[in-house]
N, C-alpha and C positions, 0 to 999 in steps of 0.2 A: 497612437497613444497619448501624443504629446510629451511635454516636459513633466517628468514626475520627480518628486522630492523623495530623497533617500528616507527609508523609514524601516525600523524593526518593530514589530507588534507581537508581544509574547503573550500567549494564552497559556494560562495554567491548567494542568491535568483536572483539578477539582471543579474548573469553571464551565467543563464540558456538560452538555445535556446526556442524559442517561435514560436508556430503556432497560428495566430490570425485570423480568418475569422468571418463572420457574427454571426454564432451560438456558436463559439467554441473558447475559449481562453485556449491554453494548454501550459504548461511550462515543458520542458524536462530536467531532471537532467542528463540523458545520451543521447549518439547518438539515434536519433529517425526519421524514415522516411527519408525526404530529408535532416536534419540535421545531418551530419556525421562527427564526428571527431575520427581518428583511435585511439586516445589517450584517448578517453572517451567513451568507449564500455561497461563497466561493473565494478562492484566492488564485490569481492567473485563471488557469483553465481546470483547477481541482475544484470539484464539487463536494466530494465526499471523503472523509477520512475516518472510518469507524473502526474503532477497537473492540473486538468481539471476543467474547468467551461463551463457548457452547458447551453444554454438558453431554455426557456420554449417552449415546443412543437417541440423540435428538438433533434438530436442525431446521434449516430453512427448508420447507416443502417446496415442490415445483412452483414457480412463479415467473412472470414475464419482465424482459427489459428490452429497451429500444433506444438505438442511437446513443450508445454509450460505451466507452473503452473502460473496462473493468479489471483492476489487477489486484491479485489477492495474494499476500505474504503471511506465512505462517510462521508463528513465533515459538509454539509450543504444540505437541500432538499432531494429529492429522486430521484432514478434512477431505471428506469424499465429494467430488463433483460429477454430476451427470447432467447432460443437456439434450436439447431437442435436435441438435445436428449430429447426434451420435457419439459425442465425446464423453469419455468418463476417465476418471483417474483419482489417485490418492494423492493430495498435496502435502508436503512436509516441510519442516524447516530446511532452507536452501534451495528449494524448488520454486522458481517464479513461475506465476501462472497470469495468462491473459485472457479474457474473453470479450470479443467484438460483438455487442448485442445487434449492431446494424439495424436492418429493417424489422426485426424481431426475433427474439430467442426465449424458450423457456429452459430454466435450470433449476437444480436443487443443490444445496450445500448441506451436508450432514456429517456429524461426529458418529459415525457408525461403521467405521471402516473395520473393525473386528468381524462384522457380519459379512463383509464382502470380501474378505481376505482370499486371494486367489483368483478372483473374477474380474478385476480391474487392473489396469497397467498403472505404471507411475515411477519408473526409474529403478535404479539400483537398491535405493533404500525403502521401497514400497513395502516390501515383506515386513522389515522392522516396524514401519509406520503403522501397518494394518493390524498389528497386535496391540495398540495402545488403547487402554480402557479408561484414561482420565480426560479431564476437560481438553478442548482445543482453544487455543488462543491465535488469533489471526488479525490482520489489519487489512481492510478493503478500501480501496481507492478507486474513485471513478473520476475520468476526465471525458470531456466532448471530443468527439472525432472530428477531423477536418470537414468530412462529407457526410450527410445522412443518407440513410437508406442503402448502405452497402451490405454486402452478403455477410452474414454472421460467421463469426469464426472463433478457433480456440488454439492457443499455443501454450507450452509449458517447457521449461528448460532448467536443467540443474545446475546451479552456480556455486555450490558449496565450496568447491576447490578455489575459485576466484576469491571468495569472500576470507577464506583462511590466509591469503596472500596480504591482505590488509588493503586499505585506501577505499575510495568511492568506487563500488563496483557497478557498472550500468546493469538494472534489472530489467527495465521496460523502456523502450525509446522509439521515438518516430523521427528522430533527429537525424540528418545525414552523417554528422560526424561521427556517429556510433555504429561499430559492426558487431558488437556483442549485445547479449541480452535478448529478451524477446521484443518483438516489434509492435508497437501501437499505432492506430490510425491518427495520430496527431503530429504533425511535423514540427512542432514548436515546443515539446514537452519531452522530458525525460525524467525516470525514476532510479535513483541510486541508493544502495544499501552500504553500510559499513559496520563492521564489528570492531570494538576498540577495546583494547586492554588499558589499565590505568595508566596514564601519562601520556599515551599515545594520541595522535591528533590526524585530523584531515582539513583540507581546504576547501571551502564551499566554491562551487562555479560563480562566475559573474553573469548575471541574468537580471532582467527586469523584475522578475517574481521568482522566489525561492520560497519553499516550504519545508521547514525542519521538524520532524517529529522524532522525539526520543521514544523508541520502542521498549527499550529495556536500559536500566542503570541511570547514569547521571553524568552530564557533561557541562563544560563551561564553553560559552561561546565568545570569542574576541570580541571586545567592545560592548558586549550584551550583558554577560554575566552567567550565572547557573541556570541549567534546565534540568528538571528531574523526570522521571520516567512518567510519560503521558503528556508532558508539556510539548508546545509547539512554538515556533518562531517563524511568523510570516515577514519575510524580507522584500521590499520593494525598492527597485532602482540602486541595489546594492548587492555586494557579493565579495568573494574572496576573503571572507574571515576564516580564523582558524577554529576549529571545534576540538576541544581536547577533553578526553575522558577523565572522570574523577574516581570511576569504578568502572567495572566491566560493563559495556553499554553497546547497544545496537541502534543505528540510526536510520532514517528513511528520509531521503532528501529529493523533492522535486525541483527541478530546473525547468522555467517556464519562460517562453519569449512572447507569449500573447495573454490576453485576458479575455474574459467573456464580456461582449457588449462594447468592445472596443473597436 
């Protein structure tokens, strides 16, 4: 990668491209679909950070993916996943989910859990989640795998208890240093989540590339300033800053030790 200059690139929520139709309100941190900007295709190995709201009884019909590690993090409501490898489940807040598209997979994601209650698994809170009738809000993130053409796969894990203890909690990682969270097929990347109360803080990892997304609330990043809900900070060749909550907040932080094309 050569020598990189330390840099913090703050992107405000309102600057994100947006796809808004009757059943979907999706905000894109990076180029996505018809919203293409050659200067905004990725940071590190992260290509997609979509902040989606899906109305009840609707969602993404069955569609294909290939050679991508897809991590979904639900913030509100519940989301039904079904795929061509036979996996199905209800995803809800505190449940981490990863789908490896590999050489090819078909899947659907819908806010229709009220219609499938009792027919899909999903952990100890699946019954409560399945009764939801309001919108579901989730963040979907895509990173490239180390190796193309692998077998497709699926994994989910409840980490609500770890989140309640505070700090940065590993959600999905392919890095050798982590033995918690779900596994992704990228050995240079890890996703953390944190739920912060006002005045509490976490310290960012040290890494060549960091992506900090404020999923809820508002925080202040040491040396950078305030970030509101939907804001991101893309850090290059820096890390270790303290992030402090100004109000109840939820953070999603990617630690990455590689970038695309390097």
